[in-house]
py3Dmol code that shows the C-alpha trace and the ligand (Angstrom):
import py3Dmol

protein = """\
ATOM      1  CA  MET A   1     -23.643   0.795  53.185  1.00  0.00           C
ATOM      2  CA  LYS A   2     -22.340  -2.469  51.760  1.00  0.00           C
ATOM      3  CA  ASN A   3     -20.079  -1.910  48.799  1.00  0.00           C
ATOM      4  CA  LEU A   4     -20.456  -5.392  47.220  1.00  0.00           C
ATOM      5  CA  GLN A   5     -16.740  -6.056  47.675  1.00  0.00           C
ATOM      6  CA  HIS A   6     -17.192  -9.698  46.729  1.00  0.00           C
ATOM      7  CA  LEU A   7     -18.248  -8.681  43.198  1.00  0.00           C
ATOM      8  CA  PHE A   8     -15.127  -6.560  42.788  1.00  0.00           C
ATOM      9  CA  ASP A   9     -13.082  -9.514  44.051  1.00  0.00           C
ATOM     10  CA  ASN A  10     -14.779 -11.816  41.581  1.00  0.00           C
ATOM     11  CA  ASN A  11     -14.085  -9.269  38.817  1.00  0.00           C
ATOM     12  CA  MET A  12     -10.423  -9.042  39.663  1.00  0.00           C
ATOM     13  CA  GLU A  13     -10.086 -12.798  39.582  1.00  0.00           C
ATOM     14  CA  TRP A  14     -11.952 -12.979  36.235  1.00  0.00           C
ATOM     15  CA  ALA A  15      -9.918 -10.365  34.558  1.00  0.00           C
ATOM     16  CA  LYS A  16      -6.662 -11.854  35.830  1.00  0.00           C
ATOM     17  CA  ASP A  17      -7.733 -15.365  34.621  1.00  0.00           C
ATOM     18  CA  ILE A  18      -8.425 -14.086  31.093  1.00  0.00           C
ATOM     19  CA  HIS A  19      -5.252 -12.005  31.014  1.00  0.00           C
ATOM     20  CA  GLU A  20      -3.203 -15.024  32.041  1.00  0.00           C
ATOM     21  CA  LYS A  21      -4.630 -17.098  29.158  1.00  0.00           C
ATOM     22  CA  ASN A  22      -4.389 -14.297  26.661  1.00  0.00           C
ATOM     23  CA  PRO A  23      -2.426 -11.172  27.616  1.00  0.00           C
ATOM     24  CA  ASP A  24      -3.780  -9.312  24.533  1.00  0.00           C
ATOM     25  CA  PHE A  25      -7.414 -10.198  25.088  1.00  0.00           C
ATOM     26  CA  PHE A  26      -8.649  -6.896  26.668  1.00  0.00           C
ATOM     27  CA  SER A  27      -6.373  -4.657  24.632  1.00  0.00           C
ATOM     28  CA  ASP A  28      -7.484  -6.285  21.329  1.00  0.00           C
ATOM     29  CA  LEU A  29     -11.131  -6.092  22.364  1.00  0.00           C
ATOM     30  CA  SER A  30     -10.941  -2.502  23.440  1.00  0.00           C
ATOM     31  CA  LYS A  31     -10.189  -1.481  19.847  1.00  0.00           C
ATOM     32  CA  GLN A  32     -13.335  -2.883  18.322  1.00  0.00           C
ATOM     33  CA  GLN A  33     -16.205  -5.293  18.723  1.00  0.00           C
ATOM     34  CA  ASN A  34     -17.103  -7.547  15.834  1.00  0.00           C
ATOM     35  CA  PRO A  35     -19.907  -9.885  16.970  1.00  0.00           C
ATOM     36  CA  GLU A  36     -21.630 -12.162  14.498  1.00  0.00           C
ATOM     37  CA  TYR A  37     -24.660 -12.598  16.677  1.00  0.00           C
ATOM     38  CA  LEU A  38     -27.459 -10.408  18.115  1.00  0.00           C
ATOM     39  CA  TRP A  39     -29.131 -12.190  21.047  1.00  0.00           C
ATOM     40  CA  ILE A  40     -32.578 -11.117  22.081  1.00  0.00           C
ATOM     41  CA  GLY A  41     -33.444 -12.965  25.272  1.00  0.00           C
ATOM     42  CA  CYS A  42     -35.280 -12.985  28.573  1.00  0.00           C
ATOM     43  CA  SER A  43     -33.948 -10.962  31.543  1.00  0.00           C
ATOM     44  CA  ASP A  44     -34.216 -14.108  33.684  1.00  0.00           C
ATOM     45  CA  SER A  45     -30.972 -14.511  35.650  1.00  0.00           C
ATOM     46  CA  ARG A  46     -30.866 -18.209  34.744  1.00  0.00           C
ATOM     47  CA  VAL A  47     -30.518 -17.488  30.994  1.00  0.00           C
ATOM     48  CA  PRO A  48     -27.229 -15.598  30.493  1.00  0.00           C
ATOM     49  CA  ALA A  49     -26.516 -15.241  26.765  1.00  0.00           C
ATOM     50  CA  ASN A  50     -22.795 -15.614  26.532  1.00  0.00           C
ATOM     51  CA  GLN A  51     -22.521 -18.470  29.080  1.00  0.00           C
ATOM     52  CA  ILE A  52     -25.224 -20.588  27.425  1.00  0.00           C
ATOM     53  CA  VAL A  53     -23.402 -20.607  24.042  1.00  0.00           C
ATOM     54  CA  ASN A  54     -19.981 -20.562  25.728  1.00  0.00           C
ATOM     55  CA  LEU A  55     -18.734 -17.432  23.972  1.00  0.00           C
ATOM     56  CA  PRO A  56     -16.374 -14.847  25.377  1.00  0.00           C
ATOM     57  CA  PRO A  57     -16.858 -11.072  25.592  1.00  0.00           C
ATOM     58  CA  GLY A  58     -16.975  -9.502  22.093  1.00  0.00           C
ATOM     59  CA  GLU A  59     -18.869 -12.313  20.396  1.00  0.00           C
ATOM     60  CA  VAL A  60     -22.550 -11.579  21.192  1.00  0.00           C
ATOM     61  CA  PHE A  61     -24.452  -8.293  21.075  1.00  0.00           C
ATOM     62  CA  VAL A  62     -27.271  -8.627  23.662  1.00  0.00           C
ATOM     63  CA  HIS A  63     -30.689  -7.260  24.269  1.00  0.00           C
ATOM     64  CA  ARG A  64     -32.766  -8.749  27.124  1.00  0.00           C
ATOM     65  CA  ASN A  65     -36.189  -7.881  28.501  1.00  0.00           C
ATOM     66  CA  ILE A  66     -38.880  -9.633  30.383  1.00  0.00           C
ATOM     67  CA  ALA A  67     -40.015 -12.648  28.236  1.00  0.00           C
ATOM     68  CA  ASN A  68     -37.883 -11.718  25.197  1.00  0.00           C
ATOM     69  CA  VAL A  69     -40.554  -9.582  23.580  1.00  0.00           C
ATOM     70  CA  VAL A  70     -40.038  -7.600  20.366  1.00  0.00           C
ATOM     71  CA  VAL A  71     -42.510  -4.752  20.109  1.00  0.00           C
ATOM     72  CA  HIS A  72     -42.734  -2.705  16.992  1.00  0.00           C
ATOM     73  CA  SER A  73     -42.755   0.574  18.899  1.00  0.00           C
ATOM     74  CA  ASP A  74     -40.094  -0.290  21.497  1.00  0.00           C
ATOM     75  CA  LEU A  75     -37.338   2.154  20.604  1.00  0.00           C
ATOM     76  CA  ASN A  76     -34.929   0.462  22.905  1.00  0.00           C
ATOM     77  CA  CYS A  77     -35.123  -2.951  21.192  1.00  0.00           C
ATOM     78  CA  LEU A  78     -35.464  -1.379  17.754  1.00  0.00           C
ATOM     79  CA  SER A  79     -32.261   0.703  18.291  1.00  0.00           C
ATOM     80  CA  VAL A  80     -30.377  -2.385  19.370  1.00  0.00           C
ATOM     81  CA  ILE A  81     -31.529  -4.234  16.210  1.00  0.00           C
ATOM     82  CA  GLN A  82     -30.626  -1.253  13.971  1.00  0.00           C
ATOM     83  CA  TYR A  83     -27.206  -0.858  15.514  1.00  0.00           C
ATOM     84  CA  ALA A  84     -26.549  -4.611  15.376  1.00  0.00           C
ATOM     85  CA  VAL A  85     -27.654  -4.939  11.744  1.00  0.00           C
ATOM     86  CA  GLU A  86     -26.445  -1.675  10.198  1.00  0.00           C
ATOM     87  CA  VAL A  87     -23.319  -0.880  12.104  1.00  0.00           C
ATOM     88  CA  LEU A  88     -22.043  -4.140  13.601  1.00  0.00           C
ATOM     89  CA  LYS A  89     -23.363  -6.095  10.616  1.00  0.00           C
ATOM     90  CA  VAL A  90     -24.283  -9.192  12.600  1.00  0.00           C
ATOM     91  CA  LYS A  91     -25.164 -12.195  10.485  1.00  0.00           C
ATOM     92  CA  HIS A  92     -27.591 -13.830  12.830  1.00  0.00           C
ATOM     93  CA  ILE A  93     -30.343 -12.575  15.128  1.00  0.00           C
ATOM     94  CA  ILE A  94     -31.256 -15.093  17.708  1.00  0.00           C
ATOM     95  CA  VAL A  95     -34.536 -14.770  19.667  1.00  0.00           C
ATOM     96  CA  CYS A  96     -34.077 -17.114  22.623  1.00  0.00           C
ATOM     97  CA  GLY A  97     -36.926 -17.892  25.033  1.00  0.00           C
ATOM     98  CA  HIS A  98     -36.891 -20.371  27.831  1.00  0.00           C
ATOM     99  CA  TYR A  99     -39.241 -22.982  29.350  1.00  0.00           C
ATOM    100  CA  GLY A 100     -40.823 -21.928  32.673  1.00  0.00           C
ATOM    101  CA  CYS A 101     -40.627 -18.256  31.753  1.00  0.00           C
ATOM    102  CA  GLY A 102     -42.191 -16.212  34.610  1.00  0.00           C
ATOM    103  CA  GLY A 103     -43.252 -13.467  32.216  1.00  0.00           C
ATOM    104  CA  VAL A 104     -45.108 -15.857  29.996  1.00  0.00           C
ATOM    105  CA  LYS A 105     -46.678 -17.554  32.999  1.00  0.00           C
ATOM    106  CA  ALA A 106     -47.817 -14.226  34.437  1.00  0.00           C
ATOM    107  CA  SER A 107     -49.366 -13.230  31.073  1.00  0.00           C
ATOM    108  CA  MET A 108     -51.577 -16.385  31.307  1.00  0.00           C
ATOM    109  CA  GLU A 109     -52.962 -15.496  34.740  1.00  0.00           C
ATOM    110  CA  ASP A 110     -55.820 -13.125  35.511  1.00  0.00           C
ATOM    111  CA  ASP A 111     -54.045 -11.635  38.639  1.00  0.00           C
ATOM    112  CA  ASP A 112     -52.953  -8.004  38.876  1.00  0.00           C
ATOM    113  CA  HIS A 113     -49.145  -7.839  38.581  1.00  0.00           C
ATOM    114  CA  GLY A 114     -49.023  -3.968  38.398  1.00  0.00           C
ATOM    115  CA  LEU A 115     -47.297  -2.038  35.598  1.00  0.00           C
ATOM    116  CA  ILE A 116     -45.804  -5.114  34.026  1.00  0.00           C
ATOM    117  CA  ASP A 117     -49.203  -6.319  32.909  1.00  0.00           C
ATOM    118  CA  ASN A 118     -49.117  -3.722  30.135  1.00  0.00           C
ATOM    119  CA  TRP A 119     -45.886  -5.336  28.821  1.00  0.00           C
ATOM    120  CA  LEU A 120     -47.278  -8.794  29.190  1.00  0.00           C
ATOM    121  CA  CYS A 121     -50.304  -7.790  27.008  1.00  0.00           C
ATOM    122  CA  HIS A 122     -48.045  -8.594  24.098  1.00  0.00           C
ATOM    123  CA  ILE A 123     -47.751 -12.110  25.208  1.00  0.00           C
ATOM    124  CA  LYS A 124     -51.509 -12.349  25.852  1.00  0.00           C
ATOM    125  CA  ASP A 125     -51.801 -11.591  22.130  1.00  0.00           C
ATOM    126  CA  VAL A 126     -49.706 -14.642  21.336  1.00  0.00           C
ATOM    127  CA  GLU A 127     -52.141 -16.737  23.454  1.00  0.00           C
ATOM    128  CA  ARG A 128     -55.098 -15.268  21.518  1.00  0.00           C
ATOM    129  CA  PHE A 129     -53.461 -15.914  18.138  1.00  0.00           C
ATOM    130  CA  ASN A 130     -52.982 -19.596  19.005  1.00  0.00           C
ATOM    131  CA  VAL A 131     -56.072 -20.251  21.064  1.00  0.00           C
ATOM    132  CA  ASN A 132     -57.167 -23.273  19.066  1.00  0.00           C
ATOM    133  CA  GLU A 133     -53.909 -25.167  19.525  1.00  0.00           C
ATOM    134  CA  LEU A 134     -53.543 -24.202  23.146  1.00  0.00           C
ATOM    135  CA  GLU A 135     -57.085 -25.234  24.078  1.00  0.00           C
ATOM    136  CA  SER A 136     -56.297 -28.938  23.895  1.00  0.00           C
ATOM    137  CA  LEU A 137     -53.280 -28.842  26.199  1.00  0.00           C
ATOM    138  CA  SER A 138     -52.927 -29.333  29.925  1.00  0.00           C
ATOM    139  CA  ASP A 139     -51.875 -26.319  32.019  1.00  0.00           C
ATOM    140  CA  CYS A 140     -48.241 -27.480  32.165  1.00  0.00           C
ATOM    141  CA  GLU A 141     -48.075 -28.307  28.461  1.00  0.00           C
ATOM    142  CA  LYS A 142     -49.725 -25.023  27.767  1.00  0.00           C
ATOM    143  CA  LEU A 143     -47.056 -22.996  29.525  1.00  0.00           C
ATOM    144  CA  ASP A 144     -44.279 -24.871  27.618  1.00  0.00           C
ATOM    145  CA  ARG A 145     -46.048 -24.385  24.293  1.00  0.00           C
ATOM    146  CA  MET A 146     -46.722 -20.732  25.015  1.00  0.00           C
ATOM    147  CA  CYS A 147     -42.997 -20.234  25.746  1.00  0.00           C
ATOM    148  CA  GLU A 148     -42.291 -21.671  22.267  1.00  0.00           C
ATOM    149  CA  LEU A 149     -45.090 -19.799  20.502  1.00  0.00           C
ATOM    150  CA  ASN A 150     -43.898 -16.578  22.059  1.00  0.00           C
ATOM    151  CA  VAL A 151     -40.506 -17.072  20.477  1.00  0.00           C
ATOM    152  CA  VAL A 152     -42.069 -17.869  17.105  1.00  0.00           C
ATOM    153  CA  GLU A 153     -44.089 -14.702  17.323  1.00  0.00           C
ATOM    154  CA  GLN A 154     -41.152 -12.543  18.320  1.00  0.00           C
ATOM    155  CA  VAL A 155     -39.078 -13.962  15.409  1.00  0.00           C
ATOM    156  CA  SER A 156     -41.849 -12.770  13.179  1.00  0.00           C
ATOM    157  CA  ASN A 157     -41.753  -9.390  14.833  1.00  0.00           C
ATOM    158  CA  VAL A 158     -38.009  -9.083  14.299  1.00  0.00           C
ATOM    159  CA  ARG A 159     -38.447 -10.173  10.665  1.00  0.00           C
ATOM    160  CA  ASN A 160     -41.114  -7.435  10.218  1.00  0.00           C
ATOM    161  CA  THR A 161     -39.000  -4.530  11.594  1.00  0.00           C
ATOM    162  CA  SER A 162     -38.113  -1.948   8.962  1.00  0.00           C
ATOM    163  CA  VAL A 163     -34.472  -2.504   9.740  1.00  0.00           C
ATOM    164  CA  VAL A 164     -34.529  -6.242   8.948  1.00  0.00           C
ATOM    165  CA  ARG A 165     -36.843  -5.801   6.019  1.00  0.00           C
ATOM    166  CA  ASN A 166     -34.585  -3.186   4.453  1.00  0.00           C
ATOM    167  CA  ALA A 167     -31.457  -5.269   5.140  1.00  0.00           C
ATOM    168  CA  LEU A 168     -32.954  -8.296   3.386  1.00  0.00           C
ATOM    169  CA  ARG A 169     -34.271  -6.200   0.549  1.00  0.00           C
ATOM    170  CA  ASN A 170     -30.709  -4.952   0.065  1.00  0.00           C
ATOM    171  CA  GLY A 171     -29.347  -8.491  -0.118  1.00  0.00           C
ATOM    172  CA  VAL A 172     -27.663  -8.387   3.292  1.00  0.00           C
ATOM    173  CA  GLU A 173     -26.739 -11.827   4.587  1.00  0.00           C
ATOM    174  CA  LEU A 174     -28.937 -12.093   7.735  1.00  0.00           C
ATOM    175  CA  SER A 175     -30.828 -14.867   9.414  1.00  0.00           C
ATOM    176  CA  VAL A 176     -33.418 -14.655  12.217  1.00  0.00           C
ATOM    177  CA  HIS A 177     -33.458 -17.704  14.481  1.00  0.00           C
ATOM    178  CA  GLY A 178     -35.925 -18.871  17.193  1.00  0.00           C
ATOM    179  CA  TRP A 179     -34.506 -20.846  19.983  1.00  0.00           C
ATOM    180  CA  ILE A 180     -35.691 -22.080  23.381  1.00  0.00           C
ATOM    181  CA  TYR A 181     -33.616 -22.865  26.423  1.00  0.00           C
ATOM    182  CA  ASN A 182     -34.337 -25.544  29.001  1.00  0.00           C
ATOM    183  CA  ILE A 183     -33.495 -24.280  32.462  1.00  0.00           C
ATOM    184  CA  ASN A 184     -33.781 -27.823  33.822  1.00  0.00           C
ATOM    185  CA  ASN A 185     -30.859 -29.239  31.842  1.00  0.00           C
ATOM    186  CA  GLY A 186     -29.094 -26.234  30.228  1.00  0.00           C
ATOM    187  CA  ILE A 187     -29.915 -27.392  26.714  1.00  0.00           C
ATOM    188  CA  LEU A 188     -30.872 -25.174  23.813  1.00  0.00           C
ATOM    189  CA  LYS A 189     -33.389 -26.232  21.144  1.00  0.00           C
ATOM    190  CA  ASP A 190     -33.785 -24.701  17.669  1.00  0.00           C
ATOM    191  CA  LEU A 191     -37.478 -24.144  16.919  1.00  0.00           C
ATOM    192  CA  ASP A 192     -36.644 -24.180  13.211  1.00  0.00           C
ATOM    193  CA  VAL A 193     -38.387 -20.971  12.330  1.00  0.00           C
ATOM    194  CA  CYS A 194     -35.354 -19.406  10.715  1.00  0.00           C
TER     195      CYS A 194
END
"""
ligand_1 = """\
1
CO
Co -38.324 -15.491 31.220
"""
view = py3Dmol.view(width=600, height=400)
view.addModel(protein, "pdb")
view.setStyle({"model": 0}, {"cartoon": {"style": "trace"}})
view.addModel(ligand_1, "xyz")
view.setStyle({"model": 1}, {"stick": {}})
view.zoomTo()
view.show()
């Protein structure tokens, strides 16, 4: 059985590098985390939260799933949002999608993808909500726009969770942002739905 030694080697090098730059980094961080941001993004390996915004460990609380979907009955995602807002007191929730998202693309196909199709139904809903706008677009434009519209919809879902509604009702300083990432050039775009 392979033991993935190269990953342990990478880890050793990484930890050593950080320790050399700041000997207190890990000991300080072990005492507490104080992130200002909750990142809700896609599981896609090309969209790593911390690296894209160039922030070190401790700065971003992260939840990722296929196609960055926020479902009102998903206890996993809701628990992350609750912990981030009520305990960590993050000031910003960022829903970040990306162009060329395989989950969004699969949701627009009629093929059978197995179990995941149940998850992708949530994105099919986004297509249905925006059918008039999408109708006039070419297939390629349609996928890009669907990736954007999916973010807009998930921002709205975050905004409508009981956790966020209660926080805003209680005057908590909290913003919900919708961003999209371009895997072709590494650039983020704000969809201005804050
Ligand atoms: Co994706």
